[in-house]
N, C-alpha and C positions, 0 to 999 in steps of 0.2 A: 345313387350318388351319395358318398359318405361326406358328412360335414366335419371338417377338421378345424378346430379353433386355432387361431394364430399362436396361442400359448401352449398348444398341444395338450390342453386339459381334457381329460376323459369326460365325455358327456353322458349323462343319465338319460333314460327314456323321457321324452318330453322337452329336452333341452333345445330342440329346434322344432317347435310346435307351430306348424303353418296354419294360417286361416284360409278362407276360401280364395281370397285374392292371391295369396302365396302359392296355393296349390295350382291355380290356373297358370301362373307365370312359370312354375316349375314344370308343368306339363308342356308348356310352350317352349321349353328348352333353356330357361334362365338358370344358371348355376345357383345352387341353394345358398352359397356364401354371398351372393349378390342381392338376396332378398333383404328388405329392410325390416329390422326388428321393431316391433310395435306398430308396423304398418301392414306388412305381409306375413308376419309371424307374431305370435303372442310375446308379451314383454318378458323380461328376464325373471320376473317373480313367479312365472308359471311352472318352470321345470320341477322344482322341489315338490310342489303340490301335486303335479301330475304323477310323478314317480310314486309319491306316497299313496295316492288313490289307486294306482295300478297294483301296488303291493297289497293294499287292503282288499282289493278285488280277488286276490289269490287265496284269501282266507276260506278254508273249506267250511261248508255248511255244518258238517258234523264235528267240527273242532271243539274239543272239550274245554272246560273252564280254565284249567291250567294252561293249555295252549293259547287260548284266546286272551287271557288276562296277564299271563306272565311270559311265556316263551315267545309268542309272536311279536308283541310290542318291542322286545329286545332284538329278535332276529331281523325284523323289518328294518330297524335302524342300522344294524350291522350290514344288511344286504345293500342298503342305499350307499353306505360308506364304501363297501367293497366295489360296487359298480362305479362309483366316482373315481376310484384309483385303479380300476381295470383288473380286479381279481376275478378269475373265472370260477364257475361252479365246481369243476373238478379240483381246483386248488383248495377250495373250502372243504371238499369231501376229504382230501388227504390231511388237511389241518385237523379236522374233527377226529380222524383216525389217530393221529399223533397224540392228541389230548387224551384219547381213550386209552392209548398204551401207557401213558403216564399215570392215568387213573388206576388201571389194573395193577401196575407196579406198586403204587402206594398202598392200595388195598391189600396186596399180597404181602407187603412188609409187616402188616399188622400193627398193633399198638393203637392207643387212642388217637394219636395224631394222624397216623397213616389211614386209619379207617374214616376219620372225620374229613380229612382233606380229600381222600379218594371219593367219599360220598358226595362232597361238594362238587368235585370235578364231574361226577356223573350228571349233575344238573347242568353244568356248563356244556357238556357234550350234547345233552338233549336240546339245548338252545342253539348251539352252533350248527348242529345237524340240520336245522330248519333252513339255514341261510343258503346252502347250495341250491335247494329247490326253489326258494324265493327268487334268487337271481335268474335261474334257468327259465322260470315261467314268465317273469316280467321282461326278460331280454330275448325271449324266444330262442333259447339255447338248449331246450330239453332234447334229450336223445335217449334211445334205448340203452346205449353203451354207458352213458352217464348214470342212468337209473340203476342199471345192473351193478355198476361199481359202488354206488351209494348203498344199495341193499346188501351187497356182500360185506362191505366194511362195517355196516351197521350190525350185522349178525355177529361178526367177529368181535366187535366192541361189546355187544351184550354178553357174549360168552366170556369175554375178558372180565367184565364186571362181576358176573356170577362166580367165575372161577377165582378171581382175585379176592372177592369177599369171603368165599369159603375158606381159602388158604389163610387169609388174614385173621379170621375168627379163630381158627384152630391154633395158629401161632400165638395169638393173644391169650386165649383162654385154655389151651391145652387140648390134646387129642381126645381126652375123655369127654370133651364137649362137641365131638364130631357130629353126633346126632342133632344137637341143638344148632350147630352151624349149618347143617344140611337143611333143617327146617327154616332157618332164617334166610338162606339162599332161595328156598322155595317161595317164601313170603315176598322176597325182593323181586323174584321173577314174576310173581302174580301182580305185584304193585306196578312193575314195568308195563305189563299188559293192560292193567287197569288205567294207567296214565294215558294210553292211547285213546281211551274212551272218555276220560274226564276232560 
């Protein structure tokens, strides 16, 4: 039985958190909207805390320093907001991909501004890319199809980063710097792999 708030507000996990008395009445056939808040369900202050604890529980044991201290604190807040307004994991996946396309395009343009903004967008992509998984795990929306889509678009985004960076470096510093550009792309690819460990 889905609980629908009279104001049609999207509810996060824990927004209708029943206590033992509420569960007993629910099993006896009482509609969930008839259960009394604070008596048969926890008070209105509980939902945000419950959702936050659920998100924290999805933090992987092997999460590196960057993920634990920079990416996840941001992505968890973005996930909570996305769930509040009803955004799905797949929508976040496509949003991440669109940002990655802009990133690759700016890197490919070259110049100090293009390379700097494109590099900054790579970090944005790495944060937003966490959000779809956060939502899927907490909302029990994980699927093989969603995971496959996320993995495929991530690979394309990473290739776009490396390709855009290589093109941008050559356009900025000249074709005589092609070897140096290749080395820098290699360093960037290694750093990307290393970031998954840190």
